[in-house]
N, C-alpha and C positions, 0 to 999 in steps of 0.2 A: 428390362421391365424399371420401372422407378418405383421408389417407396418414400413416401412422405413421412418424416418423425416431426412430430410438434411437441415439444416438451416445455409445458407452462403451468405451472411455475417449477423451475429450478430450485430443488430443496438444499438444505444444507448451507446457505449463504445468507447475507443480509440483505433484505430487500426482496422486491418481486422482479424475476428474469426471466425471459422466454426464449427459446429457439425455434426456429423453424428451419429444417434441412432436408433437403432429398438427396437421396441414396441410390445409386446406380446398383442393382441388385446383382448383376454379373461380376461387378469387381468389388461390391461391398464397400465402395468409396463415396463420400460424400461429393455430390457434384455442385450443389448450390446450397448457400447458406444465409441465414438472417439472424441476428442477434438481437433483442429489444428490451428496453427499459419500461416496465408497465406502470410506473407511478410517477408521480411529480409534487415536489413540495417547492415552497416559495422565499426560502431564506434571502435569495438573493433579490427579492422585491422588497421584502419588509424590514431589511436592515436600512433599506435607503432613507435618510433623514435622522437615523439615531446618531448618538454621540459614537466615536469610534471605539472607547473601550467596551461598550455594549457588545461588540462584535464576539468577543473573546468568549462570552459567557452564551451568548445565541448561537455560534457555530459550533459549540460542543454539543448542541441538541440536534444538529443534522442527523447524528446517528448515535446508537445507544453502544456501537462497538468501538467506533474511531474516533469518540468522543474527545479524548486528549490530542489525537492528531489534528483537530480543526482548532481547537483550543492553542495549541502550539504556533500552528500556522498564522492564526489570526495575532497573536501576541507579537509574533514577529513581525507581520505587517505593520501593527501598532507602532512598535519599537521603532521603525523607519518612518512611518508618516508623521509620528508626533515627538521624532527627535529626542529618544531616550532608551537607552541600552542598559541591562543589568551591569550590576558590579561583578567581579570574578568570581566571587561565591555564589552570587545570584546564578551566573552561568550554570556553574556545577550542580546547584541543586536543580535547576532546570531540567539539566542532561539526567540526572539520577531518575528524577520522578518519570521524565520520558522514556527513560530506558526500561523502567518497571513497567509502566502503563503507556503507550500500548505494546511496545517491542517485546520483551521478554513473557508478556502475558499473551498475547494474541497469536504470534507465530506457531508456537508448539500446540494451542488449542486446534487452530486450523489444520495441522497436521496430523493431531491425534482425533479429533472429534469430528470435524467438519469434511474434510478432503480424505482422511485416511479410513473411513469406512468402504471406500470404493476400492480399496485393496485389502480389505479383510478377508478372513476366511467364509464368511457367510456369504458375501457377495462372489468373491471369485470361485467359489467351489460351485455355485449355481450357475452362473454366467459363462465361466470359462473353467470348466472343470479340469479340462489337461494343464491349463497353467498351475491351476492349485496343484495337481498331482506331480508335476515337475518341481514347484515351490517345496513339495514335501520332502524330495529327495536332494535339495540342493542344499549344501551346509552354508550357513551364514557365516561370511567371513571374519566378522567381528563380534563373534558370540562370546569371546573372551571379555567383551566391554559390557555388552547389553544382557548376555545370558540366555540367548534364544539359539537353539542349536541348527534350527534351518530357517528357511525363509517362510516356509509354511507355518511354523512356529510363530513367527512375527506376524504373518496373517491373521492367524488367530486371536493373538494379544489386539490387534485392532477391532475385532468384533464390539459393536456398539453395546454399551452397559454391563458388559461381562468380560471383557478382554483387559489384559492387564494394563498393558499403554492406556487403554481408553480411561480407565478407572484412576490410574497415577495423573492422567492430564488435568484430571476434574481437581485432585488435591493438590496440583503445584500451581494450576492457574489461580487458586485461592491465595496461595504465599505472594504470587506475584501482585495480586491486588492489594494485599496488606502493604507490600513494599511501596506501593504509588501513593496509597493514601497517607502514608506519614509525612507526604509533603504536599499532596493535592486537597486533604482534607474530606474527600469523597470520592465515590466512583459510581457511574462512569464520568460525571460531569465534574471536572476540578473545579474548586472553588478559589484557588490563590494565584492563579496566574493574572498579572496585570501587565499593563505596558511598562517596559523599563526594569521589569524585574519579576519577583514573586513573592506572594504576601506570607510567607510561610516562617514560623519560628522554629529554626532547627540549631541542635546543638550536637555535641560529641557523642551523646547517648542516641540521638536519634540516628545517627549515622551507623553505631553498632547494631543497632535495631535492624537497620537495614542490610548492614553485612550477613547478619545470623539466617536472615531468609536467601541473600544472594548464594551463600554458599549451597544451599538446597537446591537451589537453580541451576546452579553450576554443574552440579552432579546430573542433573536432568538435561544438560544442553549437551553432555557428553553422549549420555543415552540415546537421545532423539537423532543427534548427526549421526551416529554410526548406525542406527536402524535403518534411516534414509539412505545412506550410504550402499547398504547391501540389498535394499529393495529398490533403487535406481540401477545398480548393476546388473540385478536379477532381470529386471524388465527390459534393459537395454540387450542384453544377452540372449533374449527370445524374439526379438524382433520389434522392439516398441519405441528403438531409439529417434523415429522420425515422426512419430503420431505427435500430432498437436502443433506442430512448427508455424510459427506467426509470419516471419519473412524469411526466405534463404539468407537474404543479407540484412542482419539484425538493425532494427531503430529502435534504441533502448535510451531513456531517459531516467538519469538519478541526479538529485539536486545534494546528495550527501546529507551528513547528518552529525551530530553532535559536537555543538561549537567548542571552539579551543576558548578557554577563559578569558586568557589575555588579548585575543585577537578579536573578539565579538564584544567584550565590554570597553573596546577603545575605538570603536567603529566613527563615532562623533558626536554630535549635538543638534544636528539638523538632518531633515531627510536627503537633502542634496549630499552632505558629507557622507551619510552612512550608506547611500546609495553608490557613492563613488568608491567607498572601500569594501564594499561587499563582496567582491571577486577575490581579494587577498583573504578575508576572512574565512570565504567559503573551500578556497583551498586549504585551508589549515583545520578544517572539521575532520573528525576521526574518520569517517568514511567519505572518500572523495567524491565530488560532483563529476560529473562526465555525460556529456551528449553523443551516443554513436549514433551514426547515420550510415546505411549501405556496410556496415560492418567495421567502421572505423571511427576511432575517437575524434571529433571534430573540434571541439572545444571544452574547456572545465569552469567557463565563466558563467556566473548566475546570472548576471546582465544579458548576456548572450540569450540565454534560455527564457528571461522575461521578454526580450526584443521580439524575438521570433515565433513566439506563442500566437495561435489564430483559433477561434472556436466560432465555427459555422452552424447553421440550421437547415442546410438543404433538405434534409430527409428526415428532421426532427420536428416534433409537434411544438414549434415555435415562429413566430412572424419574425420578418426582418425589421431593421432599424435605421434611423439615418444620422447623421452627424456625427462629428469627432468631439471628445470631451478633453483628451490629450493627444499630441501629434508627436511628440518627442519625450524621450527619456531624460532624466537629470543630466545624463552625460551629452545630450544633444544629438543624440541617435534617433533618426526616425522611426517610429514603430514599425514592425514587420519589414524593417529596412527600406522603408518608404514605398512598398508597392501600393500604390494608390488606391486600388480596388479592394485592398486587404486590410488597410489600417483600421477600418471601422470594426473588424472582428479581434483586435487586441483585447484582451481582458480589461483593460481600463477603460475600452470604450464600449464594450459588447453589453448590451441591455436585454434583460432578459423579459420576453413579452411570449408567455404561453397561449397556446393556441390548440385547445383538444380538439380532435377530429378523428376520423374512421381511420382504420388504419390501411395502408396503400403500400404493398410491396414494392410497386414500381416509383413510388415516390415518399410521402413521409411515413415512418412506420416506428418510429421509437421516441422515448421522452428523453433519450441520452442524445446529447450534443455531440458535434464533430469536431474533435480537437485534433489539430494539425501544427506541423513546425515548418515554417520558412527559412531555407539556408541555401545562399548563393542561387537564389532564381528557381528554386525547387522546392515542393513542397512533400513533406513527408508524413504519412501516418506515424505516430510513436507509442511505445510499449513501455509502462511502468510496472514495477514488482521488485521482488527480492533478488530475481536473475539480473534485473538491469543494474540493480543496487553493487551487487558482487562482480559485474562484469566491468562496470565503470571503475570499481576500487582496483580489479586485478590489473586491467590494462595498462594502470599507472604504477603498478608493483611488480612488474616483470611477468605478468599473466598468470599469476596465481594469488591467493588471499591465504596467508597463513594466520591460524590464531592459537594463542596460547591459554590454557586454561589451567588455574591452579589445584592443588591437591584439594580433594572434598571428602571428607570420612562421613558421609550420609547414609545413616542406617538403613533407611527406607528404599535406598537404591542398591543394585548389584555392586560388589566389592571392585568390579572391573572399571567402575566409574570414580573410584576414590583417588587413582593416582594421576599426578600432573600429567596433561595430555597436550599434544600438539596436532591440531588439524589442519588439513588443507583443501581447499577448493581451487580448482582448474576450470578455465574456460572450457565448455563441453567440446569434445571431439568433433561433434558433428557442426560446431559453431553456429547454433541457432538456438532460441528458444522454443523449447519443445516441453510436452505435458510432463515429463518423467524429470526432465532438468529443471523445471520451475520447482517442482517438490524439492529436488535434492537442493538446489539453491536456498529455498527458503530454511531448510533445516540448518545449513551452515551458516546461514544469516542470524539466524536464532544463536547461535553459540558465538557469533563475532559481536551482537550486542552485548552478551555477558562479558565477553573480555572488555568492550567499553567501558562497561559499567564499573568492572574492578578499576579501571584506569581512574575514572572519574571519581570513585570512592576515595581512593587514596588520595588523591589530590585535595579532596573536600575535608579529609581528616587533617591534612596538612595545616588548610586555612584556619580549622576548628581549634588546632591546638596554639596557633598564633594568635587567637583572639578574632580574626579577619572573619566576621560573621554578618556584616553588612551585605544585604542582597540587591537593592534596588536602587533606581534614581527616578527622580520626578519627570512626568513628561509633559510636554508643550499643549498649547491649544492654537493650531495655526489656521489663518485663514484660507491658506491652501497649501496642499501637498499630496503627494501619491506614496504608495509604500505597497511592498510587496513581501510575503513572508513564505519561503520555500524550506521545506522539510520531508523527511522521509518516513511515512507511515508505514505498518506493517505491509501493508499492498503495495506500497509503492510512492512516487512522489506526490505530496499533498502539497497545493500552491494556492495562496489566496491573494487577491489584489484588490486593493481600496484606493479611491479617490477622495479626499477630505476637502471640502470648503466651508468655510466660517465654523469649523469644529463639528461638521456634520458630515455624514457619509452621502457623498454625492453618488457614487457607484461603488459596487461591491460585486466581485466574482469568484467562484470557487470551483478550484480542480481538484477531486479527490483522485487517487491513484485510478480508480475505476472510469473516471469520466474519459480519459483517452482511450483506454482500453475497452470499452462498451460503445466506443465510436462507431455509428452506421456509416454506411457507403457514403462516397463524398461526391463532388461535381466532376472531379477528374478521375472515377472510378477505383480510388483506392479505399480498401476497407481498413476498420479498425482490428486490433489484435484478436478480440472474440472470433469475430467473422472469419478472419484470416486462418485462424487456428483450427476453426471447424474444417474448412475446404481441404479436400483430400484425406481427412480422417478415414481410416478404414476400420469398418465394423468388425470386431474379433469375438463378439459372443457365438458361441458355440449352440445356438437356438435356430430354429426357422424365422425366415424373415418377418413373418406376422408377429413373433414374439419377441422381436427386439425391444431392447428398454432404452437404448443411446446410453449405453454405458461408456463407451469412449467419448462421446461427446461431452457429457458431463465431467468426465476427469478432465477432459482438457480447459472447461468453463471453469471448474473448481479450482484447477491448479494455480489460476489467477487470485482467488480468494475475493471474489465478486462483494462489492459492497454498495449496491444500487441506492440505498437510501442516501448515500454520500452523492452519487452521481448525477441525481435528479432531483429537482425541488418544486414544491406544490403551493400555488395560489389560487384560492376559490372565491375571493371577492364576496359579494353579497349572497351567493348561493345558499340554499337551504340544504341542510343534511339530513337525512333522516335514517334510523335505522329499519333494516328491511329484514330483520330476520326474528326468529323466536328463541327466547334463550333455553338453552338445553334443559334447565331446571324446571320448565312448566312443560315439557312435552312426556 
């Protein structure tokens, strides 16, 4: 017997995402699956013809969660295309603002408020009561740090609206927002990012205000990392270790993050120079870039990650397009390594042409486009996210990531978080991206971001003491140029591409972390990470099949922290839109 689970919408994510899954009731495993984006917006359409700096502020409106992620990626695309990079202090200030919003703000919010409730006492005790009973009997290994005696106590603390972890997360995200606004001027949409710099006045006092808040969030990072270390170890111990595997041999992309102030500020004064030097600067990012295909690191070059990227629309609600805008990158490499039939799908050439139509599971069924990577004649689906980021960083550092966090005597937090602490993340034993390992990686990634913020803060204070407070350089107005801006959002790699002609945007494309992860099935039969992670998932709910809620499916999907508004974009032309509901106040 088979049972269909249709979950639409999946809640506690950003945007509108649905999943259709077919379950074999005899094995309780998912036999077939489709994931789909159910909304469309038109940023890539209405950016055409505007001046390039406009893109920074318009793309921040792609999403109210990832606003700074898109603004930063767009600022870097502008830096390259307009031939201007910030001065060293400006690089540091961009890094500090970026660390606060989104990285330090978003990851613990997801772990505690969005995905966290999937592991809460109220959910686990209802849907998998034997797991809850076992959790109550299992001692929490790091109770001396976070203060919870058992795994069951952690689960209860994740209960929405009343659990300790949930309530603390609401308080801590407010502090992170305050940190970011010191430099950005507003949240969620930063006002101060400009090509070649940042238009914020920063003094030593500003940095001290930042450090006060960062101290609190450092204690929070220790708290969250040890909680999820204990939760992940518990779930792996009860047989959850292979749930939600994307690919047996991982295909992961991380573009790295936090620019080295000297390397980035000396990239050059033209798009050709900046493009030529971007690989060396990328290698000096605080978190290292890396592309892992079939489980092996194949390149750490940002230009490789640019050249090999394609975006198709075979099973997506878009029309095809013809013609090439760009054939080669500034180094002379043919796009998509010169594969003729694929060159038009490179983001510098890809044209967004929406075509709304009925959903057909055998043909077009999603507003999400198909992101793939071409490497040595083979096409790969790719996965973005904290586990990709940590994995790429780890393989270039002996297979592990060590994180050093300073002493933090924060009265709101358990005393176990006050001491100096060393955390260590290792590539998972299963050597794959799984539901629970994606959650663990996000918690440790949050701690690594805090370490990076301290590193940049101390460097910025040295600049402030010496009086080196200039942040920006003037940008050019080229008749033709290309640019890309690659950075890591909390959810994974965010990548923007821009073609400029006569100081107007000729073409613009956006890949949020969710864009490759949401990708539907392609012409070669490959599935994107969401769909791949659902196939083979075993239903663990201890209920009759007609009462299954799809807990294990949504756990897998939420472990990616989907942001569907970022992944798909809408344009309705001259259509008339009417309100078709009656306000509640009138009922």
